[in-house]
NUFIKOL-199535 format. One record per residue (C-alpha): residue number from 1; residue in three letters; x, y negated, z negated. Coordinates in nm, 2 decimals, always signed. Layout:
+-----+--------+--------+--------+--------+
: num : residu :     c1 :     c2 :     c3 :
+-----+--------+--------+--------+--------+
: NUM :    ALA :      X :      Y :      Z :
...
+-----+--------+--------+--------+--------+
//
This chain:
+-----+--------+--------+--------+--------+
: num : residu :     c1 :     c2 :     c3 :
+-----+--------+--------+--------+--------+
:   1 :    MET :  -6.54 :  -1.19 :  +2.41 :
:   2 :    ALA :  -6.89 :  -1.16 :  +2.28 :
:   3 :    LEU :  -7.18 :  -0.90 :  +2.26 :
:   4 :    ILE :  -7.51 :  -1.15 :  +2.32 :
:   5 :    SER :  -7.57 :  -1.29 :  +2.64 :
:   6 :    ASP :  -7.88 :  -1.51 :  +2.55 :
:   7 :    PRO :  -7.79 :  -1.69 :  +2.19 :
:   8 :    GLU :  -8.15 :  -1.88 :  +2.19 :
:   9 :    ARG :  -8.35 :  -1.53 :  +2.24 :
:  10 :    ALA :  -8.11 :  -1.35 :  +1.98 :
:  11 :    ALA :  -8.18 :  -1.67 :  +1.73 :
:  12 :    ALA :  -8.53 :  -1.62 :  +1.80 :
:  13 :    ARG :  -8.53 :  -1.23 :  +1.77 :
:  14 :    ILE :  -8.40 :  -1.31 :  +1.42 :
:  15 :    SER :  -8.56 :  -1.58 :  +1.29 :
:  16 :    SER :  -8.87 :  -1.38 :  +1.38 :
:  17 :    TRP :  -8.76 :  -1.11 :  +1.19 :
:  18 :    LEU :  -8.68 :  -1.24 :  +0.90 :
:  19 :    ARG :  -9.03 :  -1.39 :  +0.90 :
:  20 :    ASP :  -9.18 :  -1.09 :  +0.94 :
:  21 :    GLN :  -8.96 :  -0.97 :  +0.66 :
:  22 :    LEU :  -9.07 :  -1.17 :  +0.41 :
:  23 :    ARG :  -9.44 :  -1.17 :  +0.50 :
:  24 :    VAL :  -9.47 :  -0.78 :  +0.50 :
:  25 :    THR :  -9.27 :  -0.75 :  +0.12 :
:  26 :    GLY :  -9.47 :  -1.00 :  -0.01 :
:  27 :    ARG :  -9.21 :  -1.24 :  -0.13 :
:  28 :    ARG :  -9.21 :  -1.61 :  -0.09 :
:  29 :    GLU :  -8.83 :  -1.69 :  -0.01 :
:  30 :    PHE :  -8.51 :  -1.62 :  +0.03 :
:  31 :    VAL :  -8.18 :  -1.67 :  -0.16 :
:  32 :    LEU :  -7.88 :  -1.68 :  +0.01 :
:  33 :    GLY :  -7.53 :  -1.72 :  -0.13 :
:  34 :    LEU :  -7.36 :  -2.01 :  +0.05 :
:  35 :    SER :  -7.01 :  -2.01 :  +0.09 :
:  36 :    GLY :  -6.89 :  -2.28 :  +0.31 :
:  37 :    GLY :  -6.81 :  -2.05 :  +0.60 :
:  38 :    ILE :  -6.96 :  -1.99 :  +0.94 :
:  39 :    ASP :  -7.15 :  -1.67 :  +0.82 :
:  40 :    SER :  -7.32 :  -1.77 :  +0.55 :
:  41 :    ALA :  -7.37 :  -2.09 :  +0.72 :
:  42 :    LEU :  -7.52 :  -1.91 :  +1.03 :
:  43 :    ALA :  -7.72 :  -1.71 :  +0.77 :
:  44 :    LEU :  -7.91 :  -2.05 :  +0.67 :
:  45 :    TYR :  -7.98 :  -2.18 :  +0.97 :
:  46 :    LEU :  -8.14 :  -1.86 :  +1.07 :
:  47 :    ALA :  -8.36 :  -1.86 :  +0.75 :
:  48 :    VAL :  -8.44 :  -2.21 :  +0.78 :
:  49 :    GLU :  -8.56 :  -2.16 :  +1.15 :
:  50 :    ALA :  -8.81 :  -1.85 :  +1.04 :
:  51 :    VAL :  -8.93 :  -1.97 :  +0.71 :
:  52 :    GLY :  -8.89 :  -2.39 :  +0.65 :
:  53 :    ALA :  -8.61 :  -2.58 :  +0.43 :
:  54 :    GLU :  -8.87 :  -2.53 :  +0.14 :
:  55 :    SER :  -8.85 :  -2.12 :  +0.10 :
:  56 :    VAL :  -8.44 :  -2.16 :  +0.14 :
:  57 :    LEU :  -8.30 :  -2.10 :  -0.21 :
:  58 :    CYS :  -7.90 :  -2.14 :  -0.12 :
:  59 :    VAL :  -7.70 :  -2.02 :  -0.49 :
:  60 :    LEU :  -7.33 :  -2.22 :  -0.49 :
:  61 :    MET :  -7.10 :  -1.97 :  -0.67 :
:  62 :    PRO :  -6.73 :  -2.12 :  -0.69 :
:  63 :    TYR :  -6.42 :  -1.94 :  -0.93 :
:  64 :    ARG :  -6.18 :  -2.14 :  -1.09 :
:  65 :    THR :  -5.91 :  -2.06 :  -0.72 :
:  66 :    SER :  -6.18 :  -2.16 :  -0.48 :
:  67 :    SER :  -6.12 :  -2.36 :  -0.23 :
:  68 :    PRO :  -6.27 :  -2.70 :  -0.26 :
:  69 :    ASP :  -6.39 :  -2.74 :  +0.08 :
:  70 :    SER :  -6.57 :  -2.41 :  +0.07 :
:  71 :    LEU :  -6.78 :  -2.63 :  -0.20 :
:  72 :    ALA :  -6.80 :  -2.93 :  +0.02 :
:  73 :    HIS :  -6.87 :  -2.75 :  +0.35 :
:  74 :    ALA :  -7.15 :  -2.59 :  +0.15 :
:  75 :    GLU :  -7.33 :  -2.87 :  -0.03 :
:  76 :    GLU :  -7.30 :  -3.05 :  +0.33 :
:  77 :    LEU :  -7.49 :  -2.82 :  +0.49 :
:  78 :    ILE :  -7.74 :  -2.85 :  +0.19 :
:  79 :    ALA :  -7.76 :  -3.20 :  +0.22 :
:  80 :    ALA :  -7.79 :  -3.12 :  +0.62 :
:  81 :    PHE :  -8.13 :  -2.89 :  +0.52 :
:  82 :    GLY :  -8.26 :  -3.02 :  +0.19 :
:  83 :    THR :  -8.27 :  -2.66 :  +0.09 :
:  84 :    ARG :  -8.31 :  -2.57 :  -0.30 :
:  85 :    ARG :  -8.00 :  -2.56 :  -0.45 :
:  86 :    ALA :  -7.84 :  -2.37 :  -0.78 :
:  87 :    LEU :  -7.51 :  -2.39 :  -0.86 :
:  88 :    VAL :  -7.34 :  -2.09 :  -1.07 :
:  89 :    ASP :  -6.98 :  -2.09 :  -1.20 :
:  90 :    VAL :  -6.86 :  -1.72 :  -1.20 :
:  91 :    THR :  -6.53 :  -1.79 :  -1.38 :
:  92 :    ALA :  -6.63 :  -1.75 :  -1.72 :
:  93 :    MET :  -6.82 :  -1.46 :  -1.60 :
:  94 :    ALA :  -6.49 :  -1.31 :  -1.48 :
:  95 :    ASP :  -6.28 :  -1.39 :  -1.69 :
:  96 :    ALA :  -6.49 :  -1.25 :  -1.99 :
:  97 :    PHE :  -6.48 :  -0.92 :  -1.80 :
:  98 :    GLU :  -6.11 :  -0.91 :  -1.75 :
:  99 :    ALA :  -6.07 :  -0.97 :  -2.13 :
: 100 :    GLN :  -6.22 :  -0.64 :  -2.21 :
: 101 :    VAL :  -5.95 :  -0.48 :  -1.90 :
: 102 :    LYS :  -5.59 :  -0.45 :  -1.84 :
: 103 :    ASP :  -5.36 :  -0.45 :  -1.56 :
: 104 :    VAL :  -5.66 :  -0.69 :  -1.31 :
: 105 :    THR :  -5.51 :  -0.73 :  -1.00 :
: 106 :    PRO :  -5.54 :  -0.99 :  -0.75 :
: 107 :    LEU :  -5.76 :  -0.75 :  -0.57 :
: 108 :    ARG :  -5.95 :  -0.66 :  -0.83 :
: 109 :    ARG :  -6.07 :  -1.00 :  -0.93 :
: 110 :    GLY :  -6.19 :  -1.03 :  -0.64 :
: 111 :    ASN :  -6.39 :  -0.78 :  -0.59 :
: 112 :    LEU :  -6.50 :  -0.87 :  -0.98 :
: 113 :    CYS :  -6.60 :  -1.21 :  -0.84 :
: 114 :    ALA :  -6.79 :  -1.07 :  -0.51 :
: 115 :    ARG :  -6.99 :  -0.82 :  -0.78 :
: 116 :    LEU :  -7.09 :  -1.12 :  -1.01 :
: 117 :    ARG :  -7.20 :  -1.36 :  -0.70 :
: 118 :    MET :  -7.46 :  -1.06 :  -0.55 :
: 119 :    LEU :  -7.56 :  -0.96 :  -0.94 :
: 120 :    THR :  -7.64 :  -1.38 :  -0.95 :
: 121 :    LEU :  -7.82 :  -1.36 :  -0.62 :
: 122 :    PHE :  -8.03 :  -1.08 :  -0.77 :
: 123 :    ASP :  -8.11 :  -1.23 :  -1.07 :
: 124 :    PHE :  -8.21 :  -1.53 :  -0.90 :
: 125 :    ALA :  -8.45 :  -1.30 :  -0.65 :
: 126 :    HIS :  -8.62 :  -1.06 :  -0.89 :
: 127 :    ALA :  -8.96 :  -1.23 :  -0.91 :
: 128 :    HIS :  -9.01 :  -1.33 :  -0.57 :
: 129 :    GLY :  -8.72 :  -1.35 :  -0.38 :
: 130 :    LEU :  -8.53 :  -1.15 :  -0.06 :
: 131 :    VAL :  -8.15 :  -1.19 :  -0.11 :
: 132 :    LEU :  -8.00 :  -1.21 :  +0.22 :
: 133 :    GLY :  -7.66 :  -1.06 :  +0.35 :
: 134 :    THR :  -7.39 :  -1.24 :  +0.53 :
: 135 :    SER :  -7.18 :  -0.96 :  +0.63 :
: 136 :    ASN :  -7.12 :  -0.94 :  +1.00 :
: 137 :    LYS :  -7.10 :  -0.64 :  +1.23 :
: 138 :    THR :  -6.70 :  -0.65 :  +1.27 :
: 139 :    GLU :  -6.72 :  -0.62 :  +0.86 :
: 140 :    THR :  -6.92 :  -0.40 :  +0.81 :
: 141 :    MET :  -6.79 :  -0.15 :  +1.04 :
: 142 :    LEU :  -6.47 :  -0.18 :  +0.88 :
: 143 :    GLY :  -6.59 :  -0.16 :  +0.55 :
: 144 :    TYR :  -6.41 :  -0.53 :  +0.50 :
: 145 :    GLY :  -6.64 :  -0.64 :  +0.26 :
: 146 :    THR :  -6.69 :  -0.52 :  -0.14 :
: 147 :    ILE :  -6.95 :  -0.26 :  -0.22 :
: 148 :    PHE :  -7.23 :  -0.38 :  -0.45 :
: 149 :    GLY :  -7.11 :  -0.70 :  -0.36 :
: 150 :    ASP :  -7.09 :  -0.91 :  -0.03 :
: 151 :    ALA :  -7.19 :  -0.56 :  +0.11 :
: 152 :    ALA :  -7.50 :  -0.56 :  -0.09 :
: 153 :    TRP :  -7.84 :  -0.76 :  +0.01 :
: 154 :    SER :  -8.22 :  -0.71 :  +0.05 :
: 155 :    LEU :  -8.16 :  -0.74 :  +0.42 :
: 156 :    ASN :  -7.88 :  -0.89 :  +0.68 :
: 157 :    PRO :  -7.97 :  -1.11 :  +0.95 :
: 158 :    LEU :  -7.63 :  -1.09 :  +1.09 :
: 159 :    GLY :  -7.63 :  -0.71 :  +1.07 :
: 160 :    ASP :  -7.57 :  -0.67 :  +1.42 :
: 161 :    LEU :  -7.33 :  -0.95 :  +1.56 :
: 162 :    TYR :  -7.03 :  -0.90 :  +1.58 :
: 163 :    LYS :  -6.77 :  -1.19 :  +1.44 :
: 164 :    THR :  -6.74 :  -1.32 :  +1.81 :
: 165 :    ASP :  -7.14 :  -1.33 :  +1.79 :
: 166 :    VAL :  -7.17 :  -1.54 :  +1.50 :
: 167 :    ARG :  -6.95 :  -1.76 :  +1.60 :
: 168 :    LEU :  -7.09 :  -1.78 :  +1.98 :
: 169 :    LEU :  -7.48 :  -1.84 :  +1.81 :
: 170 :    ALA :  -7.32 :  -2.06 :  +1.55 :
: 171 :    ARG :  -7.19 :  -2.32 :  +1.80 :
: 172 :    HIS :  -7.54 :  -2.24 :  +2.00 :
: 173 :    LEU :  -7.73 :  -2.38 :  +1.65 :
: 174 :    GLY :  -7.50 :  -2.66 :  +1.59 :
: 175 :    VAL :  -7.31 :  -2.54 :  +1.28 :
: 176 :    PRO :  -7.04 :  -2.82 :  +1.23 :
: 177 :    ASP :  -6.70 :  -2.76 :  +1.37 :
: 178 :    SER :  -6.54 :  -2.82 :  +1.03 :
: 179 :    ILE :  -6.72 :  -2.47 :  +0.90 :
: 180 :    CYS :  -6.66 :  -2.30 :  +1.27 :
: 181 :    GLU :  -6.28 :  -2.40 :  +1.38 :
: 182 :    LYS :  -6.23 :  -2.32 :  +0.97 :
: 183 :    THR :  -5.97 :  -1.95 :  +0.91 :
: 184 :    PRO :  -6.18 :  -1.70 :  +0.83 :
: 185 :    THR :  -6.16 :  -1.62 :  +0.43 :
: 186 :    ALA :  -6.31 :  -1.41 :  +0.21 :
: 187 :    ASP :  -6.15 :  -1.72 :  -0.05 :
: 188 :    LEU :  -6.11 :  -1.41 :  -0.31 :
: 189 :    TRP :  -5.78 :  -1.55 :  -0.40 :
: 190 :    HIS :  -5.48 :  -1.85 :  -0.28 :
: 191 :    GLY :  -5.35 :  -1.78 :  +0.08 :
: 192 :    GLN :  -5.58 :  -1.50 :  +0.14 :
: 193 :    THR :  -5.77 :  -1.43 :  +0.49 :
: 194 :    ASP :  -5.95 :  -1.22 :  +0.67 :
: 195 :    GLU :  -5.75 :  -1.16 :  +1.01 :
: 196 :    GLY :  -5.43 :  -1.12 :  +0.72 :
: 197 :    GLU :  -5.54 :  -0.85 :  +0.52 :
: 198 :    LEU :  -5.70 :  -0.66 :  +0.86 :
: 199 :    GLY :  -5.40 :  -0.70 :  +1.04 :
: 200 :    PHE :  -5.55 :  -0.82 :  +1.41 :
: 201 :    SER :  -5.74 :  -1.14 :  +1.51 :
: 202 :    TYR :  -6.09 :  -1.08 :  +1.54 :
: 203 :    ASP :  -6.07 :  -1.08 :  +1.91 :
: 204 :    GLU :  -5.88 :  -0.86 :  +1.97 :
: 205 :    ILE :  -6.06 :  -0.61 :  +1.66 :
: 206 :    ASP :  -6.43 :  -0.69 :  +1.85 :
: 207 :    ARG :  -6.30 :  -0.64 :  +2.21 :
: 208 :    LEU :  -6.20 :  -0.32 :  +2.05 :
: 209 :    LEU :  -6.44 :  -0.20 :  +1.86 :
: 210 :    VAL :  -6.71 :  -0.23 :  +2.13 :
: 211 :    LEU :  -6.52 :  -0.05 :  +2.38 :
: 212 :    LEU :  -6.52 :  +0.22 :  +2.08 :
: 213 :    VAL :  -6.84 :  +0.22 :  +1.93 :
: 214 :    ASP :  -7.07 :  +0.05 :  +2.18 :
: 215 :    GLU :  -6.94 :  +0.22 :  +2.53 :
: 216 :    LYS :  -6.80 :  +0.47 :  +2.29 :
: 217 :    LYS :  -6.48 :  +0.53 :  +2.50 :
: 218 :    SER :  -6.22 :  +0.85 :  +2.43 :
: 219 :    ARG :  -5.87 :  +0.76 :  +2.27 :
: 220 :    ARG :  -5.75 :  +0.85 :  +2.59 :
: 221 :    GLU :  -5.95 :  +0.62 :  +2.79 :
: 222 :    LEU :  -5.86 :  +0.32 :  +2.53 :
: 223 :    LEU :  -5.49 :  +0.39 :  +2.54 :
: 224 :    GLU :  -5.52 :  +0.41 :  +2.93 :
: 225 :    SER :  -5.65 :  +0.07 :  +2.96 :
: 226 :    GLY :  -5.34 :  -0.04 :  +2.80 :
: 227 :    VAL :  -5.53 :  -0.11 :  +2.40 :
: 228 :    ASN :  -5.26 :  -0.17 :  +2.13 :
: 229 :    PRO :  -5.22 :  +0.22 :  +1.99 :
: 230 :    LYS :  -5.12 :  +0.04 :  +1.64 :
: 231 :    LEU :  -5.48 :  -0.16 :  +1.67 :
: 232 :    LEU :  -5.60 :  +0.15 :  +1.74 :
: 233 :    ASP :  -5.50 :  +0.35 :  +1.47 :
: 234 :    ARG :  -5.57 :  +0.07 :  +1.22 :
: 235 :    MET :  -5.95 :  +0.05 :  +1.33 :
: 236 :    VAL :  -6.00 :  +0.42 :  +1.34 :
: 237 :    SER :  -5.87 :  +0.44 :  +0.96 :
: 238 :    LEU :  -6.06 :  +0.13 :  +0.81 :
: 239 :    ILE :  -6.39 :  +0.32 :  +1.01 :
: 240 :    ARG :  -6.30 :  +0.65 :  +0.86 :
: 241 :    ALA :  -6.19 :  +0.56 :  +0.47 :
: 242 :    SER :  -6.54 :  +0.28 :  +0.46 :
: 243 :    SER :  -6.78 :  +0.55 :  +0.61 :
: 244 :    PHE :  -6.93 :  +0.59 :  +0.24 :
: 245 :    LYS :  -7.04 :  +0.18 :  +0.20 :
: 246 :    ARG :  -7.26 :  +0.26 :  +0.49 :
: 247 :    ARG :  -7.46 :  +0.52 :  +0.36 :
: 248 :    LEU :  -7.70 :  +0.59 :  +0.10 :
: 249 :    ALA :  -7.57 :  +0.70 :  -0.19 :
: 250 :    PRO :  -7.64 :  +1.08 :  -0.17 :
: 251 :    ILE :  -7.88 :  +1.28 :  -0.35 :
: 252 :    ALA :  -7.98 :  +1.61 :  -0.41 :
: 253 :    TRP :  -8.25 :  +1.74 :  -0.22 :
: 254 :    LEU :  -8.46 :  +2.02 :  -0.36 :
: 255 :    GLY :  -8.68 :  +1.97 :  -0.13 :
: 256 :    GLU :  -8.72 :  +1.82 :  +0.18 :
: 257 :    PRO :  -8.60 :  +1.44 :  +0.20 :
: 258 :    TYR :  -8.92 :  +1.22 :  +0.16 :
: 259 :    SER :  -9.03 :  +0.94 :  +0.43 :
: 260 :    LEU :  -9.22 :  +0.66 :  +0.31 :
: 261 :    ALA :  -9.27 :  +0.50 :  +0.69 :
: 262 :    HIS :  -9.61 :  +0.57 :  +0.70 :
: 263 :    VAL :  -9.68 :  +0.37 :  +0.38 :
: 264 :    GLU :  -9.48 :  +0.08 :  +0.46 :
: 265 :    ASP :  -9.63 :  +0.05 :  +0.80 :
: 266 :    PRO :  -9.88 :  -0.29 :  +0.78 :
: 267 :    SER : -10.12 :  -0.06 :  +0.99 :
: 268 :    TRP : -10.18 :  +0.21 :  +0.77 :
+-----+--------+--------+--------+--------+
//
């Protein structure tokens, strides 16, 4: 189940938006963490369509336990498009941090690697780049991402695409089957999968989120329609627990909150 009915139009709109964002900010390139998964692959396709391969820098950031297939798929995409490439192994950075702290669990290590990767991307982008996000709508709604890690970006072309939309659009644009058909994983530790952590498949989750969020069905309506109550409770719990990830950090305003919308408008 996908929300987008016209993948050609969706791809054109996102690419046009990316092109406009680069122009308005005066930056010269997009910086993308390319993992070899379907989300970052789709972001790459859209970015290249928007501004050309020469204006996209792909950064590969493996950790010692990263799947060799992930790196191979990322290299395959770079070779196909001819984008610029940088390789930064985050293992030494993570090891140096872990040496200063105790009891680093696999989850903490995964979050650490996600933040080190985003730090690396913003460092590459510091002079004249914008960091592209690769988190889809499903992940963002459920908080399935690391705050200040993969859930950070300069702009996000996938933010209004459910995971099922990502799959549809990726296939439409010709992302290789070897990437489209992989089991979704953040590759944070051996054996980790998205659906294993979430407890349900993306198809089940997206069907529910469309009804719950987009169509604003009540709990009673959802249960009467046959929605799995365990799925519903799990998704509502994740949405509520991750609400802070979807908001800017609050400020103690002493006056009215300011708005820069009029200055940011190019016509001003």
